[in-house]
TORSEVEX-107764 format. One line per 10 residues: number of its first residue (from 1); their letters; for each residue x, y, z of N, C-alpha, C, O. Coordinates in Angstrom, 2 decimals. Layout:
<bases>
NUM = A = X Y Z X Y Z X Y Z X Y Z | ...
</bases>
This chain:
<bases>
1 = MNNYTLYVDN = 0.72 -1.22 -0.07 0.07 -0.16 0.14 1.18 1.33 -0.10 2.29 1.52 0.40 | 0.50 2.10 -0.93 1.16 3.38 -1.16 0.91 4.47 0.15 -0.27 4.78 0.35 | 1.69 4.93 0.84 1.15 5.90 1.97 2.09 7.30 1.60 2.05 8.20 2.43 | 2.77 7.45 0.61 3.30 8.75 0.02 2.56 9.64 -0.62 1.85 9.23 -1.53 | 2.56 10.60 -0.38 1.62 11.96 -0.98 2.57 13.11 -1.18 3.27 13.61 -0.31 | 2.49 13.47 -2.52 3.38 14.61 -2.91 2.29 15.88 -3.29 1.47 15.62 -4.16 | 2.27 16.99 -2.77 1.41 17.97 -2.65 2.04 18.94 -3.51 3.10 19.38 -3.07 | 1.66 19.40 -4.61 2.08 20.47 -5.62 0.91 21.29 -5.71 -0.17 21.17 -5.13 | 1.38 22.37 -6.75 0.40 23.35 -7.48 0.85 23.86 -8.65 2.00 23.71 -9.07 | -0.21 24.59 -9.31 0.03 24.76 -10.62 1.04 25.72 -11.08 1.09 25.80 -12.30
11 = NCSSCKKIQQ = 2.00 26.59 -10.32 2.98 27.38 -10.67 4.11 27.06 -10.02 4.81 27.94 -9.51 | 4.42 25.80 -9.98 5.89 25.53 -9.16 6.44 24.67 -9.89 6.02 23.52 -10.07 | 7.84 25.38 -10.55 8.76 24.49 -11.56 9.30 23.19 -10.66 9.41 22.05 -11.12 | 9.59 23.59 -9.28 10.26 22.47 -8.72 9.44 21.21 -8.47 9.95 20.09 -8.39 | 7.86 21.50 -8.34 6.91 20.49 -8.49 6.87 19.67 -9.61 6.77 18.44 -9.61 | 6.98 20.51 -10.69 7.32 19.84 -12.24 8.21 18.63 -12.40 8.09 17.48 -12.80 | 9.25 19.49 -11.85 10.63 18.43 -11.72 10.51 17.26 -11.11 10.93 16.18 -11.53 | 9.84 17.48 -9.94 9.88 16.31 -8.83 8.86 15.18 -9.65 9.04 13.97 -9.75 | 7.67 16.06 -10.24 6.29 14.93 -10.99 7.30 14.15 -12.08 7.30 12.94 -12.28 | 8.00 14.96 -12.63 8.99 14.19 -13.74 9.79 12.87 -13.57 9.79 11.85 -14.27
21 = YINENNIPVN = 10.57 13.22 -12.28 11.48 12.49 -11.66 10.57 11.05 -11.57 10.83 9.99 -12.13 | 9.36 11.37 -10.64 8.64 10.29 -10.16 8.08 9.57 -11.44 8.05 8.35 -11.36 | 7.63 10.10 -12.58 7.12 9.56 -13.82 8.26 8.62 -14.41 8.10 7.45 -14.73 | 9.29 9.27 -14.47 10.63 8.58 -15.24 10.97 7.59 -14.33 11.21 6.57 -14.98 | 11.10 7.39 -13.16 11.38 6.21 -12.19 10.29 5.63 -11.74 10.46 5.05 -10.67 | 9.06 5.56 -12.25 7.87 4.62 -12.07 7.75 4.82 -10.27 7.55 3.80 -9.61 | 7.84 5.70 -9.79 7.88 5.77 -8.03 6.30 5.77 -7.65 5.58 6.73 -7.92 | 5.94 4.89 -7.18 4.47 4.72 -6.58 3.98 6.05 -5.68 3.66 5.72 -4.54 | 3.87 7.29 -5.94 3.52 8.36 -5.04 2.01 9.03 -5.41 1.66 9.58 -6.45 | 1.49 8.85 -4.56 -0.07 9.78 -4.91 0.12 11.55 -5.08 0.72 12.21 -4.23
31 = TVNIDEENYD = -0.29 11.95 -5.94 -0.13 13.36 -6.21 -1.38 14.14 -5.92 -2.43 13.61 -6.27 | -1.43 15.35 -5.32 -2.43 15.87 -4.92 -1.89 17.44 -5.27 -0.85 17.90 -4.81 | -2.75 18.11 -6.12 -2.60 19.42 -6.51 -3.75 20.52 -5.92 -4.95 20.64 -6.16 | -2.77 21.31 -4.95 -3.81 21.99 -3.83 -4.48 22.99 -4.67 -5.50 23.46 -4.17 | -4.10 23.47 -5.95 -4.79 24.54 -6.55 -6.16 23.87 -7.12 -7.14 24.58 -7.35 | -6.17 22.57 -7.31 -7.21 21.78 -7.97 -8.05 21.00 -7.21 -9.22 20.84 -7.55 | -7.46 20.35 -5.94 -8.01 19.05 -5.15 -8.56 19.89 -3.86 -8.21 21.06 -3.71 | -9.26 19.36 -3.14 -9.52 19.48 -1.46 -8.64 18.62 -0.93 -8.60 17.46 -1.33 | -7.91 19.02 -0.08 -6.96 18.18 0.50 -7.35 18.38 2.29 -7.83 19.41 2.75 | -6.96 16.93 3.24 -7.13 17.56 4.50 -5.96 16.80 5.07 -5.70 15.62 4.86
41 = LPFTIMIIPA = -5.31 17.67 5.82 -3.94 17.36 6.59 -4.05 18.10 7.88 -4.79 19.07 8.06 | -3.11 17.45 8.93 -3.34 18.32 10.14 -2.24 19.49 10.50 -1.94 19.87 11.63 | -1.71 19.96 9.23 -0.59 21.22 9.25 -1.05 21.82 8.07 -1.77 21.18 7.30 | -0.74 22.93 7.84 -0.67 23.77 6.79 0.68 23.53 6.05 1.72 23.23 6.64 | 0.59 23.67 4.74 1.45 23.30 3.83 2.11 24.80 3.35 1.69 25.66 2.58 | 3.24 24.72 4.09 3.78 26.43 3.71 5.09 26.30 2.49 5.54 27.20 1.78 | 5.41 25.07 2.53 6.26 25.19 1.06 6.09 24.04 0.42 6.07 22.96 1.01 | 5.88 24.21 -1.27 5.79 23.01 -2.02 7.16 22.99 -2.78 7.98 23.91 -2.76 | 7.31 21.73 -3.49 6.47 20.53 -3.18 6.50 20.01 -1.82 7.39 20.43 -1.08 | 5.79 19.30 -1.46 5.82 18.62 0.08 5.55 17.10 -0.11 4.64 16.61 -0.79
51 = LVKENKLLAY = 6.50 16.43 0.59 5.83 15.13 0.42 5.95 14.66 1.70 6.94 14.85 2.41 | 4.68 13.86 2.13 4.00 13.50 3.16 3.79 11.96 3.29 3.51 11.27 2.31 | 3.92 11.45 4.51 3.41 9.89 4.64 2.69 9.93 6.15 3.07 10.41 7.21 | 1.63 9.28 5.80 0.86 8.97 7.06 0.62 10.44 7.80 0.72 10.49 9.03 | 0.36 11.48 7.14 0.08 13.14 7.64 1.14 13.46 8.44 0.88 14.10 9.46 | 2.53 13.11 8.16 3.48 13.47 8.62 4.48 14.01 7.32 4.50 13.43 6.24 | 5.19 15.07 7.59 5.96 15.75 6.43 7.33 15.14 6.49 8.00 15.22 7.52 | 7.75 14.56 5.46 8.63 14.12 5.18 9.96 14.93 4.57 11.10 14.70 4.99 | 9.71 15.73 3.71 10.39 16.62 2.90 9.73 17.62 2.15 8.52 17.56 1.95 | 10.53 18.64 1.68 9.94 19.54 0.72 10.90 19.97 -0.11 12.07 19.77 0.22
61 = GPDITAILDH = 10.60 20.67 -1.35 11.57 21.30 -2.26 12.41 20.20 -2.69 11.82 19.12 -2.71 | 13.74 20.18 -3.06 14.59 19.58 -3.68 15.00 18.29 -2.96 15.54 17.31 -3.47 | 14.57 18.51 -1.42 15.03 17.35 -0.53 14.22 15.88 -0.96 14.69 14.76 -0.75 | 13.09 16.12 -1.51 12.41 14.97 -1.67 12.76 13.78 -2.42 12.26 12.66 -2.42 | 13.90 14.36 -3.19 14.44 13.33 -4.36 15.30 12.23 -3.39 15.42 11.07 -3.79 | 15.71 12.53 -2.50 16.31 11.54 -1.64 15.36 10.53 -1.17 15.56 9.32 -1.24 | 14.19 11.14 -0.63 13.27 9.94 -0.22 12.76 9.21 -1.31 12.52 8.02 -1.13 | 12.55 9.69 -2.33 11.79 9.25 -3.15 13.07 7.83 -4.03 12.71 6.75 -4.50 | 14.18 8.25 -4.01 15.03 7.29 -4.02 15.21 6.18 -3.45 15.69 5.19 -4.01 | 14.79 6.26 -2.12 14.58 5.10 -0.98 13.57 4.53 -1.22 13.48 3.39 -0.76
71 = IKQ = 12.41 5.09 -2.01 10.84 4.55 -2.17 11.01 3.78 -3.33 10.29 2.79 -3.44 | 11.97 4.08 -4.38 11.90 3.13 -5.50 12.82 2.10 -5.45 13.08 1.46 -6.47 | 13.37 1.83 -4.32 14.35 0.80 -4.28 13.77 -0.58 -3.93 14.51 -1.56 -3.85
</bases>
């Protein structure tokens, strides 16, 4: 079961890069666009992209790739 969720928005160049990395590496991550979808988290997302697992912030921005590398293994 995939418990990872990537939060992005429409105007984020880093979000697009992370999403491209996910697609190219077939990494199982749910994506939520905060501009287009309702989302419910126990905290406010201040920086995007943000990688969350089980309602806990794991990483944001370019630090996400290190976590994604671990997920794809």
